[in-house]
DSSP file (Angstrom, degrees, kcal/mol; ACC not computed):
  #  RESIDUE AA STRUCTURE BP1 BP2  ACC     N-H-->O    O-->H-N    N-H-->O    O-->H-N    TCO  KAPPA ALPHA  PHI   PSI    X-CA   Y-CA   Z-CA
    1    1 A M              0   0    0      0, 0.0     2,-0.3     0, 0.0     0, 0.0   0.000 360.0 360.0 360.0 138.2   -3.0  -24.5    2.7
    2    2 A H        -     0   0    0      1,-0.1     0, 0.0     0, 0.0     0, 0.0  -0.526 360.0-145.3 -72.3 125.1   -4.5  -21.4    4.2
    3    3 A E        -     0   0    0     -2,-0.3    -1,-0.1     1,-0.0     2,-0.0  -0.834  26.5-123.8 -88.8 117.5   -5.7  -18.8    1.6
    4    4 A P        -     0   0    0      0, 0.0     2,-0.0     0, 0.0    -1,-0.0  -0.317  20.4-121.2 -66.7 144.0   -5.0  -15.4    3.1
    5    5 A S     >  -     0   0    0      1,-0.1     4,-2.2     4,-0.0     5,-0.2  -0.315  28.3-105.8 -73.0 164.6   -7.9  -13.0    3.4
    6    6 A S  H  > S+     0   0    0      1,-0.2     4,-2.3     2,-0.2     5,-0.1   0.862 123.5  52.9 -61.9 -34.3   -7.8   -9.6    1.7
    7    7 A H  H  > S+     0   0    0      2,-0.2     4,-2.5     1,-0.2    -1,-0.2   0.904 107.6  50.4 -67.9 -40.0   -7.2   -8.0    5.1
    8    8 A E  H  > S+     0   0    0      2,-0.2     4,-2.3     1,-0.2    -2,-0.2   0.889 110.9  49.8 -63.1 -38.6   -4.3  -10.4    5.8
    9    9 A I  H  X S+     0   0    0     -4,-2.2     4,-2.6     2,-0.2    -2,-0.2   0.925 110.4  50.0 -64.5 -44.5   -2.8   -9.5    2.4
   10   10 A A  H  X S+     0   0    0     -4,-2.3     4,-2.5     1,-0.2    -2,-0.2   0.914 111.8  48.2 -60.4 -43.2   -3.2   -5.8    3.2
   11   11 A Q  H  X S+     0   0    0     -4,-2.5     4,-2.3     2,-0.2    -1,-0.2   0.901 110.7  51.2 -64.5 -40.8   -1.5   -6.2    6.6
   12   12 A R  H  X S+     0   0    0     -4,-2.3     4,-2.1     2,-0.2    -2,-0.2   0.936 112.0  46.7 -60.8 -47.1    1.4   -8.2    5.0
   13   13 A I  H  X S+     0   0    0     -4,-2.6     4,-2.5     1,-0.2    -2,-0.2   0.917 111.3  51.6 -62.9 -44.0    1.9   -5.5    2.4
   14   14 A A  H  X S+     0   0    0     -4,-2.5     4,-2.3     1,-0.2    -1,-0.2   0.902 110.8  48.4 -60.3 -41.3    1.8   -2.7    5.1
   15   15 A N  H  X S+     0   0    0     -4,-2.3     4,-2.0     2,-0.2    -1,-0.2   0.847 109.4  52.5 -69.4 -33.8    4.4   -4.6    7.1
   16   16 A L  H  X S+     0   0    0     -4,-2.1     4,-0.8     2,-0.2    -2,-0.2   0.922 110.4  48.1 -64.7 -43.2    6.6   -5.1    4.1
   17   17 A A  H ><>S+     0   0    0     -4,-2.5     5,-2.3     1,-0.2     3,-1.0   0.913 110.4  52.3 -61.7 -42.2    6.4   -1.3    3.4
   18   18 A L  H ><5S+     0   0    0     -4,-2.3     3,-2.1     1,-0.3    -1,-0.2   0.875 101.3  60.4 -60.8 -38.2    7.3   -0.7    7.1
   19   19 A S  H 3<5S+     0   0    0     -4,-2.0    -1,-0.3     1,-0.3    -2,-0.2   0.734 105.8  48.5 -63.9 -21.0   10.3   -3.0    6.8
   20   20 A K  T <<5S-     0   0    0     -3,-1.0    -1,-0.3    -4,-0.8    -2,-0.2   0.107 124.6-105.1-104.1  19.4   11.6   -0.6    4.2
   21   21 A K  T < 5 +     0   0    0     -3,-2.1    -3,-0.2     1,-0.2    -2,-0.1   0.773  57.3 170.0  65.1  30.4   10.9    2.4    6.4
   22   22 A A      < -     0   0    0     -5,-2.3     2,-0.3    -8,-0.1     3,-0.2  -0.383  24.1-137.4 -62.2 152.9    7.8    3.7    4.6
   23   23 A T  E     +A   44   0A   0     21,-2.5    21,-2.3     1,-0.2    -1,-0.1  -0.773  68.1  17.5-116.8 161.3    6.1    6.4    6.5
   24   24 A D  E    S-     0   0A   0     -2,-0.3     2,-0.4     1,-0.2    -1,-0.2   0.903  76.9-172.1  48.8  54.0    2.4    7.2    7.4
   25   25 A I  E     + B   0 115A   0     90,-0.6    90,-2.6    -3,-0.2     2,-0.4  -0.639   7.2 175.5 -83.2 127.0    1.2    3.7    6.5
   26   26 A K  E     -AB  42 114A   0     16,-2.8    16,-2.9    -2,-0.4     2,-0.5  -0.988  24.8-152.1-133.7 142.8   -2.5    3.3    6.4
   27   27 A I  E     -AB  41 113A   0     86,-2.9    86,-2.6    -2,-0.4     2,-0.5  -0.972  17.4-161.3-109.8 121.0   -4.9    0.5    5.5
   28   28 A L  E     -AB  40 112A   0     12,-2.8    12,-2.2    -2,-0.5     2,-0.9  -0.911  11.5-144.9-106.2 124.4   -8.3    1.8    4.3
   29   29 A D  E     +AB  39 111A   0     82,-3.0    82,-1.1    -2,-0.5    10,-0.2  -0.782  32.8 159.7 -87.2 104.1  -11.2   -0.7    4.3
   30   30 A V    >>  +     0   0    0      8,-2.1     4,-1.7    -2,-0.9     3,-1.7   0.269  36.7 108.4-110.1   9.4  -13.1    0.4    1.3
   31   31 A K  T 34 S+     0   0    0      7,-1.1    -1,-0.1     1,-0.3     8,-0.1   0.774  82.6  48.4 -64.4 -24.5  -15.2   -2.8    0.6
   32   32 A E  T 34 S+     0   0    0     -3,-0.2    -1,-0.3     6,-0.2    -2,-0.1   0.574 115.7  46.3 -84.6  -9.4  -18.4   -1.1    1.8
   33   33 A L  T <4 S+     0   0    0     -3,-1.7     2,-0.3     1,-0.3    -2,-0.2   0.645 119.9  17.2-107.8 -20.3  -17.7    1.9   -0.5
   34   34 A T     <  -     0   0    0     -4,-1.7    -1,-0.3     3,-0.3     3,-0.1  -0.992  51.4-144.5-151.8 152.9  -16.7    0.3   -3.8
   35   35 A S  S    S+     0   0    0     -2,-0.3     3,-0.1     1,-0.1    -4,-0.1   0.430  89.2  81.1 -94.9  -0.4  -16.9   -3.0   -5.6
   36   36 A V  S    S-     0   0    0      1,-0.2     2,-0.3    -6,-0.1    -1,-0.1   0.867 106.3 -12.5 -75.5 -38.4  -13.5   -2.5   -7.2
   37   37 A T        -     0   0    0     -7,-0.2    -3,-0.3    -3,-0.1    50,-0.2  -0.948  50.5-132.5-155.4 168.8  -11.3   -3.6   -4.2
   38   38 A D  S    S+     0   0    0     49,-1.5    -8,-2.1     1,-0.3    -7,-1.1   0.825  84.3  17.7 -95.7 -41.1  -11.5   -4.4   -0.5
   39   39 A F  E     -Ac  29  88A   0     48,-1.9    50,-2.6   -10,-0.2     2,-0.4  -0.970  53.4-152.8-137.9 147.5   -8.5   -2.5    0.9
   40   40 A F  E     -Ac  28  89A   0    -12,-2.2   -12,-2.8    -2,-0.3     2,-0.5  -0.951   9.9-158.6-108.2 138.8   -6.1    0.3    0.0
   41   41 A V  E     -Ac  27  90A   0     48,-2.2    50,-3.3    -2,-0.4     2,-0.4  -0.990  17.6-174.4-111.8 121.1   -2.7    0.3    1.5
   42   42 A I  E     +Ac  26  91A   0    -16,-2.9   -16,-2.8    -2,-0.5     2,-0.3  -0.957  12.6 151.0-120.6 132.2   -1.3    3.9    1.4
   43   43 A C  E     - c   0  92A   0     48,-2.2    50,-2.6    -2,-0.4     2,-0.3  -0.954  30.3-126.6-151.5 170.8    2.2    4.9    2.4
   44   44 A S  E     -Ac  23  93A   0    -21,-2.3   -21,-2.5    -2,-0.3     2,-0.3  -0.899  10.6-163.0-124.7 151.3    4.9    7.5    1.6
   45   45 A G  E     - c   0  94A   0     48,-2.7    50,-0.9    -2,-0.3   -23,-0.1  -0.904  19.9-136.1-126.5 159.9    8.6    7.4    0.7
   46   46 A D  S    S+     0   0    0     -2,-0.3     2,-0.3    48,-0.2    48,-0.1   0.639  79.2   8.2 -93.3 -16.2   11.1   10.2    0.9
   47   47 A S  S  > S-     0   0    0      1,-0.1     4,-2.7    47,-0.0     5,-0.2  -0.947  79.7 -96.1-154.8 170.0   12.9    9.8   -2.5
   48   48 A D  H  > S+     0   0    0     -2,-0.3     4,-2.7     1,-0.2     5,-0.2   0.930 125.2  49.4 -57.8 -45.5   12.8    8.0   -5.8
   49   49 A L  H  > S+     0   0    0      2,-0.2     4,-2.2     1,-0.2    -1,-0.2   0.889 111.1  49.4 -62.5 -40.2   15.2    5.4   -4.4
   50   50 A H  H  > S+     0   0    0      2,-0.2     4,-2.2     1,-0.2    -2,-0.2   0.929 112.0  47.4 -64.9 -46.4   13.2    4.9   -1.3
   51   51 A I  H  X S+     0   0    0     -4,-2.7     4,-2.8     1,-0.2     5,-0.2   0.919 111.3  51.4 -62.0 -43.5    9.9    4.5   -3.2
   52   52 A K  H  X S+     0   0    0     -4,-2.7     4,-3.0    -5,-0.2     5,-0.2   0.910 109.0  51.2 -59.4 -42.8   11.6    2.0   -5.5
   53   53 A A  H  X S+     0   0    0     -4,-2.2     4,-2.0     2,-0.2    -1,-0.2   0.899 111.6  47.2 -62.5 -41.0   12.9    0.0   -2.5
   54   54 A I  H  X S+     0   0    0     -4,-2.2     4,-2.4     2,-0.2    -2,-0.2   0.954 115.0  45.2 -64.3 -50.4    9.4   -0.1   -1.0
   55   55 A V  H  X S+     0   0    0     -4,-2.8     4,-2.8     1,-0.2     5,-0.2   0.935 113.3  49.8 -60.0 -47.9    7.8   -1.2   -4.3
   56   56 A D  H  X S+     0   0    0     -4,-3.0     4,-2.7    -5,-0.2     5,-0.2   0.884 110.4  50.5 -61.0 -39.5   10.5   -3.8   -5.0
   57   57 A E  H  X S+     0   0    0     -4,-2.0     4,-2.6    -5,-0.2     5,-0.3   0.933 112.1  46.9 -63.7 -46.3   10.2   -5.3   -1.5
   58   58 A V  H  X S+     0   0    0     -4,-2.4     4,-2.3     1,-0.2     5,-0.3   0.947 115.6  45.2 -61.0 -48.8    6.4   -5.6   -1.8
   59   59 A L  H  X S+     0   0    0     -4,-2.8     4,-2.0     1,-0.2    -2,-0.2   0.918 115.7  46.3 -62.9 -44.6    6.6   -7.1   -5.3
   60   60 A E  H  X S+     0   0    0     -4,-2.7     4,-1.9    -5,-0.2    -2,-0.2   0.936 116.8  41.7 -65.3 -48.2    9.4   -9.6   -4.4
   61   61 A K  H  X S+     0   0    0     -4,-2.6     4,-1.4    -5,-0.2    -1,-0.2   0.870 114.6  50.4 -72.1 -36.2    7.9  -10.8   -1.2
   62   62 A M  H  <>S+     0   0    0     -4,-2.3     5,-3.1    -5,-0.3    -1,-0.2   0.895 109.3  52.3 -68.4 -37.2    4.4  -11.1   -2.5
   63   63 A K  H ><5S+     0   0    0     -4,-2.0     3,-1.8    -5,-0.3    -2,-0.2   0.915 106.9  52.7 -61.3 -41.9    5.6  -13.1   -5.5
   64   64 A A  H 3<5S+     0   0    0     -4,-1.9    -1,-0.2     1,-0.3    -2,-0.2   0.821 108.3  51.0 -61.8 -30.4    7.4  -15.4   -3.0
   65   65 A D  T 3<5S-     0   0    0     -4,-1.4    -1,-0.3     2,-0.2    -2,-0.2   0.379 120.9-114.5 -84.4   3.3    4.0  -15.8   -1.3
   66   66 A R  T < 5S+     0   0    0     -3,-1.8     2,-0.6     1,-0.2    -3,-0.2   0.817  77.1 129.4  64.2  34.4    2.5  -16.6   -4.7
   67   67 A I      < -     0   0    0     -5,-3.1    -1,-0.2    -8,-0.1    -2,-0.2  -0.944  39.3-170.4-118.2 106.7    0.4  -13.4   -4.7
   68   68 A L        -     0   0    0     -2,-0.6     2,-0.1    -3,-0.1    -9,-0.0  -0.734  22.7-111.8-103.8 145.1    1.0  -11.6   -8.0
   69   69 A P        -     0   0    0      0, 0.0    16,-0.3     0, 0.0     3,-0.1  -0.443  10.8-152.8 -72.5 146.5   -0.1   -8.1   -9.0
   70   70 A W  S    S+     0   0    0     14,-3.4     2,-0.3     1,-0.3    15,-0.2   0.798  79.7   0.4 -81.5 -33.8   -2.8   -7.8  -11.7
   71   71 A H  E     -D   84   0A   0     13,-1.3    13,-3.1     2,-0.0     2,-0.3  -0.993  58.3-163.4-156.9 151.1   -1.5   -4.3  -12.7
   72   72 A K  E     +D   83   0A   0     -2,-0.3     2,-0.3    11,-0.2    11,-0.2  -0.997  12.3 177.8-141.0 136.1    1.3   -1.8  -11.8
   73   73 A E  E     +D   82   0A   0      9,-2.7     9,-2.5    -2,-0.3    -2,-0.0  -0.976  57.0  28.4-136.5 150.7    1.5    1.9  -12.7
   74   74 A G     >  +     0   0    0     -2,-0.3     4,-2.1     7,-0.2     3,-0.4   0.449  69.7 123.8  88.5   1.4    3.9    4.7  -12.0
   75   75 A Y  T  4  +     0   0    0      1,-0.2     6,-0.1     2,-0.2    -1,-0.0   0.767  69.5  61.0 -67.2 -24.0    7.1    2.7  -11.6
   76   76 A E  T  4 S+     0   0    0      1,-0.2    -1,-0.2     2,-0.0     5,-0.1   0.882 117.8  24.8 -71.7 -38.5    8.8    4.7  -14.3
   77   77 A N  T  4 S-     0   0    0     -3,-0.4    -2,-0.2     3,-0.1    -1,-0.2   0.614  88.3-147.3-106.4 -12.9    8.5    8.1  -12.5
   78   78 A L     <  +     0   0    0     -4,-2.1     3,-0.2     2,-0.1   -27,-0.2   0.776  66.3 109.8  56.2  33.8    8.3    7.0   -8.9
   79   79 A Q  S    S+     0   0    0     -5,-0.4    15,-2.4     1,-0.3     2,-0.3   0.768  94.8   3.8 -98.7 -41.7    6.0    9.8   -7.7
   80   80 A W  E    S- E   0  93A   0     -6,-0.3     2,-0.5    13,-0.2    -1,-0.3  -0.870  73.6-170.1-145.9 106.8    2.9    7.7   -7.2
   81   81 A V  E     - E   0  92A   0     11,-3.0    11,-2.9    -2,-0.3     2,-0.5  -0.885   3.3-165.4-103.4 127.8    3.2    3.9   -7.7
   82   82 A L  E     -DE  73  91A   0     -9,-2.5    -9,-2.7    -2,-0.5     2,-0.5  -0.953   4.9-173.4-112.9 127.8    0.0    1.9   -7.8
   83   83 A V  E     -DE  72  90A   0      7,-2.3     7,-3.1    -2,-0.5     2,-0.7  -0.981  11.4-154.6-123.1 118.7    0.2   -1.9   -7.5
   84   84 A D  E     +DE  71  89A   0    -13,-3.1   -14,-3.4    -2,-0.5   -13,-1.3  -0.829  23.4 170.1-101.5 109.0   -3.1   -3.6   -7.9
   85   85 A F        -     0   0    0      3,-2.9     2,-1.9    -2,-0.7     4,-0.2   0.036  52.0-120.7 -98.8  23.3   -3.4   -7.0   -6.3
   86   86 A V  S    S+     0   0    0      1,-0.2   -48,-0.2     2,-0.1    -1,-0.1  -0.512 106.8  38.8  71.9 -73.8   -7.2   -7.0   -7.1
   87   87 A D  S    S+     0   0    0     -2,-1.9   -48,-1.9   -50,-0.2   -49,-1.5   0.669 126.5  39.8 -78.8 -15.2   -8.6   -7.3   -3.5
   88   88 A V  E     -c   39   0A   0    -50,-0.2    -3,-2.9   -51,-0.1     2,-0.5  -0.994  69.1-165.1-134.8 126.3   -5.8   -4.9   -2.2
   89   89 A V  E     -cE  40  84A   0    -50,-2.6   -48,-2.2    -2,-0.4     2,-0.4  -0.959  11.8-151.8-113.3 127.0   -4.5   -1.9   -4.1
   90   90 A V  E     -cE  41  83A   0     -7,-3.1    -7,-2.3    -2,-0.5     2,-0.5  -0.834   8.5-168.6-102.9 131.2   -1.3   -0.4   -2.9
   91   91 A H  E     -cE  42  82A   0    -50,-3.3   -48,-2.2    -2,-0.4     2,-0.6  -0.975   3.5-175.7-119.7 116.1   -0.5    3.3   -3.3
   92   92 A I  E     -cE  43  81A   0    -11,-2.9   -11,-3.0    -2,-0.5     2,-0.3  -0.957  17.8-178.3-116.3 116.1    3.1    4.4   -2.6
   93   93 A F  E     -cE  44  80A   0    -50,-2.6   -48,-2.7    -2,-0.6     2,-0.4  -0.734  37.7-116.7-115.3 154.1    3.6    8.1   -2.8
   94   94 A R  E  >  -c   45   0A   0    -15,-2.4     4,-2.5    -2,-0.3     3,-0.5  -0.726  48.2-114.6 -71.6 142.3    6.2   10.9   -2.6
   95   95 A R  H  > S+     0   0    0    -50,-0.9     4,-2.3    -2,-0.4     5,-0.2   0.887 113.7  47.9 -53.5 -47.5    4.9   12.8    0.4
   96   96 A E  H  > S+     0   0    0      1,-0.2     4,-1.8     2,-0.2    -1,-0.3   0.831 112.0  50.2 -67.2 -31.4    4.0   16.0   -1.5
   97   97 A V  H  > S+     0   0    0     -3,-0.5     4,-2.3     2,-0.2     5,-0.2   0.893 109.3  51.9 -71.4 -40.3    2.2   14.0   -4.2
   98   98 A R  H  X S+     0   0    0     -4,-2.5     4,-2.4     1,-0.2     5,-0.4   0.921 110.2  48.4 -60.4 -44.7    0.2   12.2   -1.6
   99   99 A E  H  < S+     0   0    0     -4,-2.3    -1,-0.2    -5,-0.2    -2,-0.2   0.894 110.2  52.9 -62.9 -39.8   -0.8   15.5    0.0
  100  100 A F  H  < S+     0   0    0     -4,-1.8    -2,-0.2     1,-0.2    -1,-0.2   0.927 116.3  36.8 -62.5 -46.8   -1.8   16.9   -3.4
  101  101 A Y  H  < S-     0   0    0     -4,-2.3    -2,-0.2    -5,-0.1    -1,-0.2   0.790  87.3-159.4 -82.2 -28.0   -4.1   14.0   -4.3
  102  102 A G    >X  +     0   0    0     -4,-2.4     4,-2.4    -5,-0.2     3,-0.6   0.884  19.6 171.6  55.3  49.6   -5.5   13.5   -0.8
  103  103 A L  H 3> S+     0   0    0     -5,-0.4     4,-2.6     1,-0.2    -1,-0.1   0.874  76.2  57.9 -57.9 -37.9   -6.8    9.9   -1.2
  104  104 A E  H 34 S+     0   0    0      1,-0.2    -1,-0.2     2,-0.2     6,-0.2   0.867 109.6  44.9 -62.5 -34.4   -7.5    9.6    2.5
  105  105 A T  H X4 S+     0   0    0     -3,-0.6     3,-1.6     1,-0.2    -2,-0.2   0.912 111.6  52.1 -72.1 -43.6   -9.8   12.6    2.2
  106  106 A L  H 3< S+     0   0    0     -4,-2.4     3,-0.2     1,-0.3    -2,-0.2   0.881 119.2  36.3 -59.2 -39.4  -11.4   11.3   -0.9
  107  107 A W  T >< S+     0   0    0     -4,-2.6     3,-2.1    -5,-0.2    -1,-0.3  -0.214  79.2 139.8-105.1  39.9  -12.1    7.9    0.8
  108  108 A G  T <   +     0   0    0     -3,-1.6    -1,-0.2     1,-0.3    -2,-0.1   0.676  63.3  61.9 -60.9 -21.4  -12.8    9.6    4.2
  109  109 A D  T 3  S+     0   0    0     -3,-0.2    -1,-0.3    -4,-0.1     2,-0.1   0.543  82.8 106.1 -82.6  -6.3  -15.7    7.3    5.0
  110  110 A A  S <  S-     0   0    0     -3,-2.1     2,-0.3    -6,-0.2   -80,-0.2  -0.445  81.8-110.0 -73.7 144.4  -13.4    4.2    4.9
  111  111 A K  E     -B   29   0A   0    -82,-1.1   -82,-3.0    -2,-0.1     2,-0.4  -0.608  41.9-150.5 -68.9 132.0  -12.4    2.6    8.2
  112  112 A T  E     -B   28   0A   0     -2,-0.3     2,-0.5   -84,-0.2   -84,-0.2  -0.914  17.9-170.3-118.8 134.6   -8.7    3.4    8.6
  113  113 A E  E     -B   27   0A   0    -86,-2.6   -86,-2.9    -2,-0.4     2,-0.4  -0.985  15.7-145.4-120.8 123.0   -6.0    1.4   10.4
  114  114 A E  E     -B   26   0A   0     -2,-0.5     2,-0.6   -88,-0.2   -88,-0.2  -0.717   8.0-151.9 -88.8 138.8   -2.6    3.0   11.0
  115  115 A V  E     +B   25   0A   0    -90,-2.6   -90,-0.6    -2,-0.4     2,-0.3  -0.949  23.4 170.4-114.1 118.8    0.4    0.7   10.8
  116  116 A K        -     0   0    0     -2,-0.6     2,-0.1   -92,-0.1   -93,-0.0  -0.893  39.9 -98.5-128.2 155.9    3.4    1.8   12.9
  117  117 A D    >   -     0   0    0     -2,-0.3     3,-1.7     1,-0.1  -102,-0.0  -0.441  37.0-120.2 -64.2 143.3    6.7    0.4   14.0
  118  118 A S  T 3  S+     0   0    0      1,-0.3    -1,-0.1    -2,-0.1    -2,-0.0   0.709 114.0  61.1 -63.1 -17.8    6.4   -1.1   17.4
  119  119 A D  T 3  S+     0   0    0      2,-0.0    -1,-0.3     0, 0.0     2,-0.1   0.688  88.1  90.4 -79.7 -19.1    9.2    1.4   18.5
  120  120 A E    <         0   0    0     -3,-1.7    -4,-0.1     1,-0.1     0, 0.0  -0.468 360.0 360.0 -78.2 149.6    6.9    4.4   17.6
  121  121 A S              0   0    0     -2,-0.1    -1,-0.1     0, 0.0    -3,-0.1   0.430 360.0 360.0 -99.2 360.0    4.6    5.9   20.2
C-alpha cells in the first residue's frame, strides 16, 4: 500500500477544506525553515459553524484514510483551530484572526502554493 508523502497529505487536507468552502487556502512548504513539520495548510472560515464544518471534515476523512492527528487545539472557541498531523499542521482561522496573527508573513520565506476551486479564476 502506498504511504502518502507529507505533500500529498497537505494537498488532501487542502482539498477537503475546499470541499467545505474554506477560503484563501494555502500550503506552505516549511521543511527547509523548521524541523517541527514539513507543511502548513492555512485556510479561513466565515463563522464558527463554517470553521467547525471544515475541521470536522478534515478529521473525519483523514481518520478514514488512517491518518490521525497527534494534537488538536482551539476547537472549543473556533477562532483558530490547529490540527497537528506531525508532518502537516493545519491552521483554520476566522478571517480577522488570521489577519491579526499573519502566519503567512511570519513564514514569508516558505514556498507557497495556493489551492483554489477549479471554477475560480
